[in-house]
C-alpha positions as CSV (number, residue, x, y, z in Angstrom):
1,M,-0.2,0.2,0.0
2,S,1.3,3.6,-0.7
3,S,1.9,6.2,1.9
4,P,-1.0,8.0,3.4
5,I,-2.6,11.3,3.0
6,V,-2.5,12.9,6.6
7,V,-5.2,15.5,7.0
8,G,-5.1,17.7,10.0
9,V,-8.2,17.9,12.1
10,S,-9.2,21.3,14.0
11,P,-11.0,20.7,17.3
12,T,-12.9,23.5,17.2
13,T,-14.2,22.9,13.8
14,G,-13.5,19.5,13.0
15,S,-12.3,20.5,9.5
16,P,-14.8,19.0,7.2
17,A,-13.8,20.5,4.0
18,A,-10.0,19.1,4.6
19,L,-11.3,15.9,5.4
20,R,-13.4,15.5,2.1
21,W,-10.7,17.1,0.1
22,A,-8.3,14.6,1.6
23,A,-10.4,11.6,0.7
24,Q,-11.0,12.6,-2.6
25,E,-7.5,13.0,-3.3
26,A,-6.9,9.6,-1.5
27,R,-9.5,7.7,-3.9
28,L,-7.6,9.5,-7.0
29,R,-4.6,8.2,-5.5
30,G,-5.6,4.9,-4.5
31,T,-4.1,5.2,-1.0
32,T,-5.6,5.9,2.5
33,V,-6.2,8.9,4.8
34,R,-4.8,9.3,8.0
35,A,-6.9,12.0,10.2
36,V,-4.9,13.6,13.1
37,L,-6.3,15.5,15.9
38,A,-3.9,17.0,18.4
39,W,-5.1,16.9,22.2
40,R,-4.0,18.5,25.6
41,P,-5.4,16.8,28.9
42,A,-7.3,19.9,30.7
43,R,-5.7,21.8,33.3
44,A,-6.8,21.3,36.8
45,P,-8.4,24.3,38.5
46,V,-6.1,26.2,41.1
47,A,-6.9,28.2,44.1
48,S,-5.2,31.3,45.4
49,G,-1.4,30.1,45.9
50,G,-1.3,28.1,43.0
51,R,-2.7,24.8,44.8
52,P,-6.0,22.8,43.6
53,P,-8.7,23.8,45.5
54,V,-9.6,21.7,48.8
55,G,-11.9,19.2,48.6
56,L,-12.2,19.2,44.6
57,T,-12.2,15.6,43.5
58,Q,-12.0,14.8,40.0
59,A,-12.9,11.6,38.4
60,P,-10.1,10.1,36.5
61,T,-10.5,10.9,32.8
62,D,-9.2,9.4,29.9
63,Y,-8.6,12.2,27.6
64,A,-6.6,9.9,25.0
65,A,-9.9,8.1,24.6
66,E,-12.0,11.2,24.7
67,A,-9.8,12.6,21.7
68,Q,-10.0,9.5,19.8
69,E,-13.9,9.6,20.1
70,K,-14.0,13.1,19.0
71,L,-11.8,12.6,15.9
72,R,-14.1,9.6,14.8
73,G,-17.1,11.8,15.5
74,F,-15.4,14.7,13.1
75,V,-14.6,12.0,10.4
76,V,-18.2,10.5,10.2
77,A,-19.6,13.8,10.5
78,A,-17.6,14.9,7.5
79,L,-17.5,11.7,5.5
80,G,-20.5,9.7,6.3
81,T,-18.1,7.0,7.5
82,D,-14.7,6.3,9.4
83,D,-14.1,3.3,7.1
84,G,-10.7,3.3,5.5
85,V,-9.6,6.4,7.7
86,E,-7.1,5.7,10.3
87,C,-7.9,8.0,13.0
88,T,-5.0,9.4,15.2
89,A,-5.2,11.4,18.0
90,V,-2.0,12.7,19.5
91,K,-1.0,14.1,22.6
92,G,0.9,17.5,22.2
93,N,0.4,20.4,20.0
94,E,-0.8,20.8,16.6
95,V,2.3,21.2,14.7
96,G,4.2,18.6,16.4
97,A,1.4,16.0,16.1
98,L,1.0,16.9,12.3
99,L,4.6,16.3,11.7
100,A,5.1,13.0,13.7
101,A,2.0,11.8,12.0
102,S,3.0,12.5,8.5
103,D,6.8,11.0,8.6
104,D,5.7,8.3,6.0
105,A,3.0,10.4,4.0
106,Q,3.1,11.4,0.6
107,L,0.9,14.5,1.2
108,M,-0.9,16.4,4.0
109,V,-3.8,18.6,4.0
110,I,-4.5,21.4,6.3
111,G,-7.3,23.8,6.5
112,E,-6.9,27.4,7.5
113,P,-9.0,28.5,10.4
114,R,-12.4,30.6,10.0
115,P,-11.3,34.1,10.2
116,G,-12.7,36.1,13.3
117,R,-12.4,33.3,15.6
118,L,-10.5,33.7,18.6
119,A,-9.2,30.2,18.4
120,S,-7.9,30.9,14.7
121,V,-5.0,33.2,16.4
122,R,-3.3,30.4,17.3
123,A,-4.3,28.0,14.6
124,S,-3.0,30.5,12.3
125,L,0.1,30.0,13.7
126,V,0.0,25.9,12.5
127,A,0.2,26.2,8.6
128,P,3.3,28.6,8.5
129,Q,5.3,26.1,10.7
130,V,4.1,22.9,8.9
131,L,4.6,24.5,5.6
132,H,8.4,25.1,6.5
133,R,9.0,22.0,8.5
134,A,7.1,19.3,6.7
135,Q,8.7,16.4,4.9
136,C,6.0,15.9,2.4
137,P,4.1,18.4,0.1
138,V,1.4,20.2,2.1
139,V,-2.1,21.3,0.5
140,A,-3.4,24.5,2.9
141,L,-7.1,24.9,2.1
142,P,-7.6,28.7,2.5
143,A,-10.8,29.2,4.6
144,V,-12.8,31.1,1.5
145,A,-12.2,27.8,-0.7
146,A,-12.8,25.5,2.0
147,G,-15.8,27.0,2.9
148,A,-17.0,28.3,6.4
149,D,-16.1,25.1,7.9
150,C,-12.6,24.9,8.0
C-alpha cells in the first residue's frame, strides 16, 4: 500500500472540508487517509497560592480516548463513515502532531481557520510552521475555498 495522505483535524471545527478534500484525493491516488487531531489534557483548576482547591475531587478522565472518539465523530460527520480512515489522536501541540504523523505521508492537508475566531489566532500559526517543516508536500485549503467549515 502507498503512503497515506495526512489531514489535520481542528478541535474547534472538525475540518470537514479538509477531510473531504483529503478523502477525494486519496481515492484518486489509491491510498488511505490518516486523520490527525492533537489534544492536551485539561488543566486542573487552581486556588489562590497555586494549589488545587481543597475538597475538589475529579474523576479520572481518559483524555486520549475522548480525543479519539471526538476525532472519529468529526470524520463520520464529514465523510459519512470512518471506514478506511486511520484516526490518530496525538497528545501534544498541533504542529508536532502533524509532523510526527506525516513522517511516511505522501501529502498533508490542512485547513485554514475561519477568520474572526479567537481560536484562529493560535491556529493561524500552525500553517506556516507546517509548511516550512513538513517532509512531504502540504496542501493548505484557504478558509474561503474551504467554505466556512474549515
